[in-house]
N, C-alpha and C positions, 0 to 999 in steps of 0.2 A: 941300472935304471929301475925305478919303482913302477908298479902297476897300480893305478888308483881306480877304485870302483865304488859305485853307490851301494847302499844297503840292499837294494833289489838284486843287483848283480852278485854281491857277496852271498846273499841268501840262496840264490840258485846254485852256487858252488858248495855251500855248506849245509844245504837242506834246512834252513831256518827261514822264517818269515822276516821281511824287512822290519816289521814292527818289533819283533822279538830282539832283533839285533840292536835297534835303536833304543828300545826301552830297558832291556835287561843286560845284554852283553856289553854295551857301551858304558864305560866307566867302572865296570865290575871285572870284566875279562879283557876288554880292549881299552887301551889308555891313549889319551890325546897326546900327539907328538910321537908316539911309538907305533900305534896301530891305526890311527886315523888322524886326519887334519881337518880343520874348519876352513872353508873358503872365506877370505876376508871380505867384509861387506855383505855377507850372505849367511843364511842359517844352514846352508848345505854342508854335509859331511861326506868326505871321501875316505874310504878305507884303503890301507896299504896292504895289498895281497901278500907280498913277499915276507913282510914282518909277521903277519898273522900266521902264515904257514910255518915259518921258522919256529914260532912259539908253540903251535899246535902239534908239531911233529918232533919236538925236542925229546929224544929218548935217551940222551946221555946222562940223565940224572934220575935217580930213584926217589928223589925228594917229593913230598906231598905238599902242594901249595896251600897256604893258610890264608884266611880271610884278611888278615892284617898286612899281607904282602910278604910275610916271611915264609919259610919252608920247614917242614918236619922231616927229619932224616930217619925217622921211625924205626 
């Protein structure tokens, strides 16, 4: 079961402001369908805590993420 949270709730866990999450991290670091969902008929966005933590704590790879979505194995 997934835990859905607002930008304000996520910000308190990650020490970011809700505005930074919605303006910068959304669509650059967090992707729709994987890290967040939009509520149908609303502008509201809910973030998926388990998916965010899975990607933030992934230490199994030494690859460096690139801006185009690829990785550098450096």
